[in-house]
N, CA, C and O of each residue as an XYZ file, in Angstrom:
940
protein
N     283.129     44.849    135.501
C     283.923     44.090    134.852
C     285.590     43.902    135.468
O     286.060     44.561    136.396
N     286.215     42.969    134.787
C     287.280     42.554    135.561
C     288.369     43.913    135.242
O     289.206     44.193    136.100
N     288.290     44.666    134.034
C     289.401     45.378    133.996
C     288.404     46.848    133.727
O     288.898     47.652    132.938
N     287.536     47.084    134.122
C     287.092     48.696    134.350
C     287.758     49.125    135.045
O     288.315     48.402    135.870
N     287.981     50.479    135.006
C     289.193     51.511    135.448
C     288.430     52.049    135.992
O     287.382     52.320    135.405
N     288.656     52.500    137.575
C     287.737     53.800    138.334
C     288.304     54.956    138.056
O     289.490     55.256    138.188
N     287.307     55.689    137.612
C     287.682     57.328    137.576
C     287.807     58.011    138.574
O     287.006     58.006    139.509
N     289.256     58.974    138.479
C     289.558     59.374    139.237
C     288.898     60.638    140.159
O     288.913     61.620    139.416
N     288.501     60.899    141.069
C     288.221     62.091    141.367
C     288.475     63.190    141.612
O     288.378     63.413    142.818
N     288.807     64.138    140.951
C     289.645     65.231    140.926
C     289.530     65.982    142.643
O     288.502     65.875    143.310
N     290.798     66.729    143.146
C     290.665     67.387    144.108
C     291.158     68.592    144.064
O     292.240     68.819    143.523
N     290.202     69.797    144.799
C     290.482     70.896    144.255
C     290.457     71.865    145.655
O     289.848     71.631    146.699
N     291.331     73.040    145.326
C     291.354     73.753    146.892
C     290.221     74.979    147.169
O     290.039     76.076    146.640
N     289.556     74.253    148.251
C     288.605     74.773    148.766
C     289.012     75.564    149.626
O     289.979     75.209    150.299
N     288.322     77.046    149.898
C     288.427     78.235    150.911
C     287.101     77.944    151.744
O     286.095     77.313    151.420
N     287.499     78.755    153.176
C     286.676     78.975    153.842
C     286.433     80.695    153.962
O     287.433     81.236    154.435
N     285.635     81.381    153.726
C     285.401     82.558    153.903
C     284.254     83.431    154.471
O     283.177     82.968    154.095
N     284.104     84.550    155.258
C     282.660     84.841    155.819
C     282.232     85.994    154.539
O     283.007     86.627    153.822
N     281.184     86.003    154.543
C     280.108     86.918    153.712
C     280.613     88.520    154.068
O     280.803     89.052    155.161
N     280.730     88.996    152.840
C     281.135     90.342    153.279
C     279.896     91.239    153.779
O     280.195     92.226    154.450
N     278.618     91.010    153.536
C     277.369     91.452    153.349
C     276.269     90.988    154.666
O     275.467     91.660    155.314
N     276.580     89.781    154.709
C     275.827     88.895    155.556
C     276.488     88.724    156.689
O     277.709     88.658    156.545
N     276.181     88.653    157.512
C     276.615     88.426    159.160
C     276.273     86.718    159.310
O     275.155     86.204    159.272
N     277.418     86.119    159.465
C     276.906     84.711    159.989
C     276.688     83.846    158.850
O     276.153     82.762    159.080
N     277.070     84.191    157.431
C     277.256     83.292    156.230
C     278.572     83.293    156.176
O     279.320     84.157    156.632
N     278.952     81.997    155.430
C     280.413     81.594    155.783
C     280.520     80.717    154.286
O     279.838     79.703    154.142
N     281.326     81.146    153.326
C     280.945     80.204    152.046
C     282.564     79.414    151.913
O     283.677     79.886    152.147
N     282.095     77.836    151.372
C     283.324     76.774    151.423
C     283.038     76.511    150.051
O     282.113     75.864    149.561
N     284.066     77.170    149.467
C     283.879     76.759    147.789
C     284.898     76.783    146.816
O     285.936     76.755    147.478
N     285.228     76.823    145.475
C     286.668     76.253    145.249
C     287.451     77.194    144.862
O     286.820     77.962    144.136
N     288.824     77.595    145.032
C     289.236     78.953    144.248
C     289.943     78.813    143.133
O     290.956     78.168    142.862
N     289.122     79.651    142.417
C     289.068     79.549    140.980
C     290.342     80.131    140.183
O     290.669     81.167    140.762
N     291.336     79.841    138.903
C     291.980     80.572    138.172
C     291.708     81.980    138.294
O     290.529     82.315    138.414
N     292.573     82.825    138.284
C     292.279     84.259    138.316
C     291.764     84.969    137.161
O     292.663     85.377    136.427
N     290.409     85.278    136.725
C     289.488     85.604    136.024
C     288.892     84.320    135.122
O     288.695     84.238    133.909
N     288.718     83.511    136.026
C     287.811     82.314    135.238
C     287.289     81.427    136.395
O     287.672     81.313    137.559
N     286.128     80.740    135.584
C     285.611     79.741    136.803
C     285.969     78.517    136.759
O     285.160     77.618    136.528
N     287.353     78.293    136.994
C     287.708     76.842    136.942
C     288.665     77.053    137.996
O     289.452     77.926    138.363
N     288.142     75.478    138.459
C     288.651     75.789    139.816
C     290.004     75.274    139.890
O     290.346     74.989    138.743
N     291.526     74.864    141.257
C     292.384     75.359    141.125
C     292.676     73.782    141.775
O     292.360     73.383    142.896
N     293.324     73.097    140.778
C     293.419     71.512    141.368
C     294.912     71.638    142.468
O     295.865     72.416    142.428
N     294.544     70.382    143.498
C     295.553     70.147    144.145
C     297.043     69.724    143.911
O     296.978     68.735    143.181
N     298.029     69.934    144.116
C     299.259     69.112    144.085
C     299.206     67.626    144.149
O     298.842     67.085    145.193
N     299.487     67.051    143.283
C     299.001     65.229    143.486
C     297.905     64.874    143.843
O     297.732     63.769    144.357
N     296.866     65.798    143.630
C     295.451     65.198    143.680
C     295.171     64.976    145.356
O     294.250     64.267    145.762
N     296.160     65.733    146.298
C     295.750     65.779    147.553
C     294.713     66.351    147.929
O     294.350     67.345    147.298
N     293.660     65.719    149.475
C     292.734     67.041    149.900
C     293.141     68.264    150.408
O     294.030     68.236    151.260
N     292.729     69.224    150.103
C     293.137     70.646    150.888
C     292.830     70.521    152.238
O     291.623     70.758    152.286
N     293.213     70.293    153.324
C     292.976     70.541    154.726
C     293.159     71.678    155.036
O     294.254     72.150    154.729
N     292.393     72.357    155.595
C     292.137     73.445    156.668
C     292.074     73.694    158.077
O     291.251     73.222    158.861
N     293.202     74.634    158.376
C     293.442     74.866    159.813
C     291.870     75.620    160.179
O     291.419     76.706    159.817
N     291.484     74.911    160.749
C     289.679     75.344    161.463
C     289.710     75.347    163.137
O     290.389     74.573    163.812
N     289.062     76.109    163.518
C     288.462     75.195    164.672
C     287.352     76.211    164.915
O     287.342     77.318    164.375
N     286.183     75.662    165.971
C     284.889     76.336    165.924
C     284.752     77.419    165.889
O     284.033     78.057    165.121
N     285.644     77.917    166.992
C     285.533     79.381    167.323
C     285.773     80.508    166.468
O     285.820     81.613    167.009
N     285.949     80.413    165.095
C     286.426     80.951    164.049
C     284.850     81.277    163.685
O     284.532     82.464    163.615
N     283.595     79.995    163.392
C     282.568     80.859    163.285
C     281.170     81.017    164.383
O     280.029     81.477    164.340
N     282.054     80.335    165.342
C     281.010     80.938    166.876
C     282.309     80.936    168.189
O     282.724     80.104    168.996
N     282.680     82.597    167.785
C     283.794     82.936    168.390
C     283.058     82.584    170.061
O     283.779     81.903    170.791
N     281.899     82.957    170.549
C     281.499     82.155    172.191
C     281.005     81.226    172.104
O     280.351     81.225    173.147
N     280.721     80.075    171.476
C     280.405     78.880    172.042
C     280.679     78.398    173.289
O     281.312     79.207    173.967
N     280.390     77.221    173.906
C     280.205     76.993    175.485
C     280.674     75.782    175.139
O     280.809     75.036    176.109
N     281.063     75.178    173.766
C     281.472     73.621    173.740
C     280.403     72.458    172.972
O     280.616     71.261    172.781
N     279.355     73.168    172.663
C     278.046     71.875    172.098
C     277.926     72.900    170.711
O     277.769     74.120    170.658
N     278.050     71.999    169.749
C     278.006     72.451    168.606
C     277.020     70.980    167.616
O     277.316     69.798    167.442
N     276.039     71.657    167.253
C     275.117     70.850    166.174
C     275.328     71.192    164.826
O     275.682     72.306    164.441
N     275.091     70.148    164.066
C     275.014     70.842    162.410
C     273.690     70.063    161.666
O     273.399     68.867    161.625
N     273.125     71.070    161.188
C     272.058     70.650    160.088
C     272.632     70.629    158.186
O     272.907     71.434    157.296
N     272.558     69.250    158.390
C     272.911     68.787    156.417
C     271.630     69.487    155.877
O     270.595     69.422    156.540
N     271.665     70.112    154.771
C     270.841     70.638    153.929
C     269.755     71.551    154.812
O     268.822     71.006    155.403
N     269.937     72.771    154.835
C     269.023     73.639    155.689
C     267.585     74.426    154.710
O     266.552     74.822    155.249
N     267.821     74.487    153.473
C     266.687     75.099    152.634
C     266.832     76.190    152.956
O     267.798     76.866    152.601
N     265.505     76.772    154.019
C     265.514     78.229    154.194
C     265.551     78.735    155.925
O     265.346     79.728    156.623
N     265.929     77.419    156.020
C     266.189     77.407    157.420
C     265.125     77.804    158.533
O     265.212     78.667    159.408
N     264.043     76.875    158.226
C     262.955     77.119    158.890
C     263.180     76.272    160.102
O     263.027     76.768    161.219
N     263.530     75.037    159.949
C     263.869     74.668    161.197
C     264.945     74.628    162.236
O     265.043     74.155    163.368
N     265.845     75.416    161.287
C     267.367     75.806    162.010
C     266.954     77.061    162.825
O     267.274     76.963    164.010
N     266.352     78.167    162.506
C     266.100     79.104    163.155
C     265.180     79.071    164.370
O     265.372     79.750    165.378
N     264.144     78.210    164.190
C     263.244     77.947    165.658
C     263.870     77.032    166.825
O     263.881     77.277    168.032
N     264.526     75.621    165.971
C     265.427     74.533    166.732
C     266.265     75.914    167.600
O     266.065     76.006    168.811
N     267.263     77.029    166.846
C     268.235     77.607    167.484
C     267.606     78.459    168.426
O     268.194     78.624    169.495
N     266.622     78.980    168.252
C     265.480     79.895    169.315
C     265.381     79.266    170.781
O     265.359     79.792    171.894
N     265.334     78.033    170.383
C     264.793     76.820    171.865
C     266.248     76.557    172.675
O     266.475     76.230    173.839
N     266.940     76.785    171.778
C     267.808     76.268    172.343
C     269.135     76.962    172.607
O     270.167     76.369    172.295
N     269.179     77.930    173.046
C     270.345     79.133    172.823
C     271.620     78.445    173.548
O     272.656     78.845    173.019
N     271.844     77.557    174.571
C     273.168     76.773    174.692
C     273.459     76.109    173.755
O     274.415     75.388    174.043
N     273.045     75.947    172.539
C     274.095     75.334    170.984
C     274.017     76.436    170.231
O     273.164     77.255    169.890
N     275.604     76.134    170.009
C     275.425     76.928    168.529
C     275.345     75.544    167.194
O     276.086     74.585    166.980
N     274.590     75.839    166.788
C     274.277     74.909    165.845
C     274.601     75.728    163.861
O     274.168     76.797    163.432
N     275.456     74.713    163.148
C     276.112     75.505    161.856
C     274.471     74.846    160.684
O     274.126     73.683    160.481
N     274.143     75.518    160.415
C     273.095     75.077    158.955
C     274.240     74.905    157.436
O     275.247     75.590    157.250
N     273.796     73.975    156.653
C     274.301     74.535    155.896
C     273.389     74.352    154.401
O     272.212     74.014    154.527
N     273.812     74.524    153.322
C     272.990     74.270    152.434
C     273.721     75.027    150.809
O     274.062     76.203    150.679
N     273.803     73.846    149.659
C     274.783     74.052    148.868
C     274.074     75.121    147.399
O     274.565     75.426    146.312
N     272.502     75.492    148.166
C     271.976     76.188    147.125
C     272.593     77.935    147.315
O     272.494     78.383    148.458
N     273.113     78.734    146.395
C     273.351     80.212    146.960
C     271.910     80.327    147.653
O     271.697     79.681    148.680
N     271.137     80.966    147.217
C     269.982     81.923    147.133
C     269.243     80.949    148.716
O     269.233     81.647    149.730
N     268.923     80.109    148.817
C     268.522     79.493    149.844
C     269.318     79.522    151.256
O     268.870     79.642    152.396
N     270.986     79.334    150.678
C     271.708     79.925    152.099
C     271.425     81.113    152.294
O     270.853     81.329    153.362
N     271.716     82.403    151.321
C     271.541     83.560    152.198
C     270.392     83.854    152.759
O     270.220     84.665    153.669
N     269.247     82.919    151.996
C     267.505     83.903    152.962
C     267.695     82.846    154.338
O     267.710     83.372    155.450
N     267.809     81.631    154.239
C     268.566     81.176    155.607
C     269.271     81.971    156.336
O     269.093     81.715    157.527
N     270.053     82.893    156.148
C     271.347     83.491    157.144
C     270.662     84.617    157.700
O     270.696     85.046    158.853
N     269.831     85.165    156.371
C     268.807     86.569    156.887
C     267.489     86.389    157.871
O     266.849     87.295    158.406
N     267.305     85.224    157.941
C     266.306     84.481    158.285
C     266.994     84.238    160.389
O     266.286     84.511    161.358
N     268.397     83.713    160.470
C     268.928     83.621    161.594
C     269.059     85.026    162.167
O     269.000     85.257    163.375
N     269.249     85.992    161.184
C     269.902     87.248    161.899
C     268.458     87.837    162.431
O     268.392     88.190    163.609
N     267.259     87.951    161.553
C     266.352     88.717    161.863
C     265.983     87.814    163.454
O     265.596     88.470    164.422
N     266.135     86.489    163.539
C     265.505     85.707    164.631
C     266.872     85.730    166.417
O     266.797     85.175    167.513
N     268.070     86.820    165.681
C     268.999     87.066    166.790
C     269.347     85.731    167.740
O     269.396     85.673    168.969
N     269.656     84.280    166.372
C     269.793     82.989    167.342
C     271.559     82.852    167.108
O     272.342     83.532    166.445
N     271.697     81.962    167.753
C     273.092     81.405    168.141
C     273.382     80.132    166.416
O     273.703     78.951    166.285
N     273.239     80.598    166.020
C     273.509     80.022    164.614
C     273.886     80.711    162.894
O     273.435     81.684    162.290
N     274.708     79.871    162.611
C     275.153     80.132    161.285
C     275.087     79.434    159.783
O     274.748     78.254    159.875
N     275.290     79.801    158.637
C     275.197     79.354    157.717
C     276.382     78.600    157.230
O     277.443     78.988    157.721
N     276.445     77.803    156.544
C     277.494     77.428    155.748
C     276.867     76.925    154.152
O     275.884     76.241    153.864
N     277.853     77.560    153.344
C     277.064     77.634    152.030
C     278.074     76.719    150.829
O     278.919     77.187    150.066
N     277.702     75.496    150.964
C     278.847     74.425    150.008
C     278.743     73.482    150.677
O     278.154     73.386    151.754
N     279.433     72.522    149.971
C     279.478     71.332    150.465
C     279.908     70.580    151.689
O     281.041     70.486    152.161
N     278.717     70.034    152.133
C     279.349     69.782    153.608
C     280.310     68.912    153.745
O     281.364     69.011    154.375
N     279.639     67.539    152.747
C     281.060     66.596    152.844
C     282.095     66.994    153.247
O     282.562     66.704    154.348
N     282.778     67.956    152.149
C     284.419     67.912    151.847
C     284.695     69.516    153.263
O     285.734     69.960    153.751
N     283.484     69.850    153.431
C     283.893     70.770    155.212
C     284.418     69.963    155.768
O     285.635     69.981    155.951
N     283.315     68.652    156.362
C     283.485     67.836    157.195
C     284.995     66.974    157.498
O     285.539     66.689    158.565
N     285.403     66.701    156.049
C     286.794     65.891    155.567
C     287.425     66.694    156.032
O     288.155     66.353    156.962
N     287.423     68.403    155.501
C     288.793     68.908    155.209
C     288.829     69.955    156.464
O     289.832     70.577    156.812
N     287.574     70.026    157.058
C     288.081     71.549    158.149
C     287.400     71.067    159.157
O     287.696     71.865    160.046
N     286.567     70.170    159.700
C     286.013     69.809    160.862
C     287.048     68.930    161.877
O     287.333     67.769    161.584
N     287.488     69.460    162.870
C     288.373     68.735    164.154
C     287.589     67.229    164.453
O     286.395     67.086    164.719
N     288.197     66.601    164.378
C     287.474     65.091    165.013
C     287.013     65.437    166.607
O     287.471     66.145    167.505
N     286.173     64.788    166.493
C     285.551     64.736    168.269
C     285.065     65.980    168.915
O     285.241     66.262    170.100
N     284.148     67.037    167.628
C     283.856     68.624    168.260
C     282.456     68.445    168.041
O     281.867     69.524    168.100
N     281.642     67.380    167.789
C     280.334     67.856    167.050
C     279.751     67.177    168.307
O     280.169     66.257    169.009
N     278.686     67.912    168.349
C     277.491     66.930    169.081
C     276.425     66.096    168.850
O     276.110     65.264    169.701
N     275.684     66.231    167.565
C     274.737     66.017    167.156
C     274.399     66.784    165.401
O     274.378     67.971    165.077
N     274.162     65.468    164.517
C     273.460     65.932    163.259
C     272.240     66.098    162.936
O     271.374     65.505    163.579
N     272.005     66.677    162.202
C     270.372     66.364    161.921
C     270.486     66.972    160.349
O     271.075     67.979    159.954
N     269.516     65.744    159.436
C     269.038     65.422    157.916
C     267.711     65.585    158.276
O     267.022     64.951    159.075
N     267.426     66.649    157.477
C     265.668     66.289    157.156
C     265.635     66.627    155.735
O     266.325     67.516    155.235
N     264.905     65.975    155.176
C     264.217     65.739    153.697
C     265.180     66.557    152.516
O     264.920     67.568    151.862
N     266.177     65.838    152.529
C     267.303     66.267    151.216
C     266.653     65.630    149.833
O     265.787     64.780    149.625
N     267.374     66.338    149.107
C     266.742     65.973    147.784
C     267.649     64.782    147.469
O     268.848     64.523    147.564
N     265.915     63.838    146.819
C     266.047     62.425    146.533
C     267.350     62.454    145.433
O     268.361     61.885    145.843
N     267.398     62.852    144.547
C     268.055     62.853    143.503
C     267.074     61.560    143.023
O     267.564     60.444    143.199
N     265.914     61.624    142.511
C     265.087     60.605    142.530
C     265.545     59.599    141.086
O     265.350     58.384    141.080
N     265.900     60.022    140.420
C     266.822     59.515    138.578
C     267.774     58.631    138.799
O     268.691     59.225    139.366
N     267.947     57.883    138.694
C     268.930     56.689    138.713
C     270.043     57.287    138.107
O     271.050     56.734    138.548
N     270.227     57.858    137.578
C     271.476     58.582    137.169
C     272.095     59.294    137.823
O     273.324     59.245    137.867
N     271.086     60.461    138.752
C     271.550     61.419    139.502
C     271.822     60.791    141.368
O     271.772     61.516    142.362
N     272.111     59.206    141.349
C     271.834     58.755    142.893
C     273.024     58.871    143.277
O     273.287     58.920    144.478
N     274.337     58.963    141.954
C     275.621     59.304    142.757
C     275.704     60.849    144.017
O     276.342     61.058    145.049
N     274.878     61.498    143.362
C     275.016     63.190    143.796
C     274.446     63.088    145.761
O     274.544     64.017    146.562
N     273.908     61.733    146.044
C     273.138     61.676    146.911
C     274.294     61.206    147.869
O     275.084     60.295    147.623
N     274.255     62.058    149.116
C     274.926     62.688    149.945
C     274.808     61.388    151.129
O     275.941     60.921    151.247
N     274.085     60.849    151.795
C     274.000     59.888    152.922
C     275.048     58.581    151.687
O     274.664     58.009    150.667
N     275.720     58.560    152.040
C     276.795     57.206    151.815
C     277.664     56.876    152.515
O     278.033     57.813    153.224
N     278.353     55.709    152.724
C     279.249     55.319    153.400
C     280.381     56.560    154.011
O     280.568     56.989    155.149
N     280.995     56.883    152.715
C     281.773     57.749    153.051
C     281.454     59.121    153.759
O     282.343     59.570    154.484
N     280.200     59.887    153.620
C     280.013     60.736    154.130
C     279.846     59.902    156.026
O     280.497     60.294    156.995
N     279.244     59.227    156.039
C     279.269     58.755    157.425
C     280.431     58.278    157.820
O     280.276     57.754    158.924
N     281.230     58.224    157.551
C     282.773     57.773    158.037
C     283.186     59.111    158.637
O     283.880     59.157    159.653
N     282.697     60.346    157.919
C     282.927     61.585    158.451
C     282.498     62.105    159.502
O     283.179     62.604    160.398
N     280.987     61.987    159.427
C     280.390     62.039    160.693
C     280.798     61.299    161.826
O     280.763     61.919    162.888
N     281.132     60.258    161.854
C     281.167     59.393    162.927
C     282.861     60.034    163.506
O     283.132     60.086    164.705
N     283.622     60.373    162.660
C     284.859     60.810    163.109
C     284.539     62.293    163.620
O     285.505     62.615    164.312
N     283.679     63.259    163.587
C     283.701     64.427    163.865
C     282.954     64.421    165.158
O     283.106     65.328    165.976
N     281.906     63.106    165.414
C     280.982     63.267    166.199
C     282.029     62.819    167.776
O     282.890     61.950    167.916
N     281.521     63.757    168.678
C     282.170     63.304    170.074
C     282.306     62.043    170.878
O     281.352     61.286    170.699
N     283.291     61.564    171.781
C     282.852     59.961    172.480
C     281.537     60.206    173.165
O     281.160     61.233    173.729
N     280.799     58.855    172.976
C     279.286     58.626    173.783
C     278.597     58.454    172.747
O     279.035     58.251    171.615
N     277.039     58.556    173.214
C     275.961     58.091    172.295
C     275.670     59.506    171.769
O     275.588     60.359    172.652
N     275.488     59.950    170.423
C     275.750     60.769    169.728
C     274.448     61.102    168.989
O     274.621     60.253    168.114
N     273.564     61.530    168.733
C     272.249     61.294    167.877
C     272.674     61.738    166.390
O     273.702     62.395    166.224
N     271.831     61.349    165.284
C     271.252     61.770    163.969
C     270.462     61.357    163.722
O     270.293     60.152    163.537
N     269.378     62.559    163.595
C     268.159     62.563    163.289
C     268.062     62.891    161.878
O     268.632     63.775    161.239
N     266.958     61.717    161.403
C     266.858     61.758    160.050
C     265.758     61.599    159.614
O     265.280     60.514    159.943
N     264.747     62.583    158.635
C     263.707     62.983    158.158
C     263.506     62.660    156.181
O     264.503     62.892    155.499
N     262.712     62.346    155.740
C     262.834     62.069    154.683
C     261.139     61.920    154.015
O     260.578     61.231    154.867
N     260.270     62.192    153.087
C     259.442     61.735    152.537
C     259.242     60.774    151.424
O     258.140     60.413    151.010
N     260.588     60.324    150.899
C     261.040     59.728    149.563
C     261.350     58.294    150.076
O     262.505     58.197    150.490
N     260.625     57.175    150.153
C     260.492     55.601    150.535
C     261.940     55.023    149.449
O     262.867     54.460    150.031
N     262.006     55.181    148.188
C     263.537     54.684    148.226
C     264.729     55.080    148.983
O     265.607     54.451    149.574
N     264.493     56.269    148.786
C     265.629     56.768    149.355
C     265.952     56.695    151.080
O     267.090     56.739    151.548
N     264.953     56.600    151.720
C     264.604     56.375    152.964
C     264.938     55.176    152.863
O     266.104     55.137    153.257
N     264.477     53.742    152.447
C     265.296     52.598    153.101
C     266.770     51.872    152.349
O     267.371     50.799    152.312
N     266.849     53.229    151.826
C     268.629     52.923    150.848
C     269.511     53.395    152.071
O     270.513     52.825    152.503
N     268.920     54.575    152.544
C     269.324     55.342    153.939
C     269.633     54.705    154.991
O     270.675     54.821    155.636
N     268.245     53.629    155.310
C     268.783     53.113    156.913
C     269.297     52.110    156.780
O     269.571     51.481    157.803
N     269.757     51.358    155.015
C     270.460     50.276    154.983
C     271.869     50.570    155.303
O     272.669     49.687    155.614
N     272.224     52.094    155.205
C     273.433     52.459    155.031
C     273.628     52.869    156.197
O     274.811     53.038    156.493
N     272.933     53.070    156.902
C     273.368     52.922    158.886
C     273.260     51.859    158.956
O     274.344     51.275    158.955
N     271.952     50.913    159.062
C     272.675     49.566    159.273
C     273.674     48.735    159.090
O     273.898     47.729    159.763
N     274.411     49.210    158.007
C     275.757     48.767    157.813
C     276.806     49.487    158.078
O     277.960     49.139    157.827
N     276.377     50.836    158.752
C     277.863     51.357    159.321
C     278.168     50.446    160.810
O     277.431     49.677    161.428
N     279.228     50.787    161.006
C     279.640     50.070    162.311
C     279.731     51.416    163.309
O     280.442     52.397    163.089
N     279.079     51.277    164.150
C     278.941     52.012    165.390
C     277.410     53.132    165.530
O     277.155     53.841    166.503
N     276.632     53.010    164.349
C     275.854     53.411    164.077
C     274.550     52.642    164.325
O     274.366     51.774    163.471
N     273.638     52.720    165.219
C     272.326     52.075    165.641
C     271.480     52.768    165.114
O     271.759     53.965    165.183
N     270.000     52.402    164.307
C     268.701     52.702    164.288
C     268.296     52.211    165.635
O     268.376     51.057    166.055
N     267.736     53.542    166.400
C     266.820     52.859    167.891
C     265.358     53.803    167.289
O     264.345     53.262    167.733
N     265.220     54.312    166.931
C     263.671     54.569    166.328
C     263.400     54.724    164.281
O     263.718     55.591    163.467
N     262.614     53.283    164.163
C     262.868     53.155    162.742
C     261.386     53.804    162.010
O     260.336     53.189    162.197
N     261.397     55.173    161.114
C     260.152     55.702    160.591
C     259.336     55.570    161.253
O     258.309     55.067    160.797
N     259.401     55.964    162.665
C     258.598     56.792    163.925
C     258.526     57.326    164.873
O     257.652     57.443    165.732
N     260.156     57.928    164.643
C     260.498     59.197    165.528
C     259.528     60.393    165.551
O     259.469     60.857    164.413
N     258.778     61.042    166.378
C     258.940     62.306    166.115
C     259.804     63.447    165.482
O     261.027     63.550    165.574
N     258.987     64.249    164.852
C     259.666     65.337    164.925
C     260.744     66.413    166.152
O     260.570     66.770    167.317
N     261.825     66.625    165.161
C     262.697     66.979    166.802
C     262.122     68.193    167.615
O     262.291     69.285    167.071
N     261.731     68.193    168.341
C     261.669     69.096    169.430
C     260.198     69.222    169.044
O     259.826     69.685    170.123
N     259.384     69.175    168.514
C     258.183     68.843    167.706
C     258.497     69.903    167.034
O     257.951     70.843    167.611
N     259.112     70.298    166.077
C     259.684     71.238    164.596
C     259.252     70.190    163.486
O     259.647     69.024    163.484
N     258.426     70.719    162.578
C     258.061     70.484    161.500
C     258.871     71.316    160.120
O     258.563     72.466    159.810
N     259.462     70.869    159.712
C     259.958     71.419    158.297
C     259.222     71.792    157.290
O     258.341     71.090    156.795
N     259.637     73.300    156.793
C     258.689     73.662    155.455
C     258.232     72.828    154.376
O     257.147     72.925    153.802
N     259.269     71.892    154.118
C     259.025     70.792    153.719
C     257.758     69.634    154.181
O     256.788     69.119    153.626
N     258.184     69.600    155.062
C     257.533     68.328    155.967
C     255.891     68.918    155.659
O     255.168     68.366    154.829
N     255.558     69.828    156.273
C     254.280     70.515    156.128
C     253.775     70.658    155.007
O     252.555     70.822    154.964
N     254.405     70.643    153.988
C     254.002     70.723    152.491
C     253.328     69.174    152.531
O     252.194     68.702    152.444
N     254.841     68.615    152.733
C     254.390     67.010    152.164
C     253.037     66.238    152.758
O     252.440     65.386    152.099
N     252.601     66.692    154.217
C     251.366     66.027    155.169
C     250.656     66.587    154.538
O     249.939     65.776    153.951
N     250.289     68.086    154.170
C     248.973     68.508    153.407
C     248.694     67.516    151.519
O     247.658     67.496    150.854
N     249.946     66.901    151.220
C     249.801     66.564    150.187
C     249.264     65.004    150.647
O     248.675     64.131    150.011
N     249.528     65.043    151.411
C     249.080     63.055    152.090
C     250.284     62.095    151.924
O     249.874     60.934    151.935
N     251.866     62.190    151.747
C     253.088     61.799    151.639
C     253.246     61.336    153.043
O     253.423     61.911    154.117
N     253.156     60.447    152.771
C     254.223     59.657    154.132
C     255.394     60.058    154.650
O     256.332     60.052    153.853
N     255.603     60.379    155.663
C     256.681     60.724    156.105
C     257.424     60.036    157.176
O     256.902     59.872    158.279
N     258.998     59.493    156.823
C     259.910     58.456    157.104
C     260.797     59.398    158.305
O     261.667     60.101    157.790
N     260.681     59.506    159.924
C     261.327     59.786    160.405
C     262.189     58.992    160.853
O     261.765     57.852    160.661
N     263.496     58.968    161.510
C     264.424     57.718    162.237
C     265.608     58.307    163.162
O     266.501     59.037    162.732
N     265.491     57.919    164.368
C     266.652     58.408    165.169
C     267.929     57.764    165.430
O     267.733     56.835    166.213
N     269.062     57.857    165.131
C     270.238     56.983    165.382
C     271.327     57.358    165.973
O     271.762     58.507    166.060
N     271.803     56.330    166.411
C     272.941     56.992    167.334
C     274.147     56.156    167.246
O     274.193     54.928    167.180
N     275.209     57.081    167.255
C     276.382     56.875    166.867
C     276.693     56.695    168.125
O     276.115     57.450    168.907
N     277.748     55.598    168.763
C     278.676     55.540    170.024
C     280.021     54.859    169.674
O     280.354     53.967    168.894
N     280.696     55.698    170.630
C     282.465     54.950    170.659
C     282.698     55.280    171.435
O     283.818     55.050    171.893
């Protein structure tokens, strides 16, 4: 509609802090007014940028950083990190229970990985330095199947803009997998439309390092189709 007004998205303070009980778990969450659960808005509704470097989470990293978006219980993350001790990999999960479960799993495996509990989009936008990440993994995210919930889907152009910004120069991989046909189609359309991204293996990529996620194993048993793709970001 010609006169339709765009609703302003509020900006809040978000702080990054280390969990006091579980080593390797970091919380990226709203700052609240004292004694309440009401988040604090930023002045003039501007993003809250945080002075962040990867050595805060990975003090001994060798410069190779990868991110898994939506790690769930950490099945892929733990196995992939165990196979690649040369990589420092950050998993992310918005669900508190699963984030704690995954972080404890990483501790048990003694692997060079950590967990972020919070919104990965805002963490990328407000914390992560440009050209500092080597690869992204995103497997079987919540498809938010109801139309009214589609706005919650993460894989959208503004997310890919942050992915492209933080990836290092060169050919960098984005590994994608889902069982949801409609979300997969939309995701591939979003990749195709994004300048600098090329889908090199469409719906036929093998599991990364042969590792299947817990959801993938479950869906295969149920006979669901699996869509895996490999996307290259080049700059």
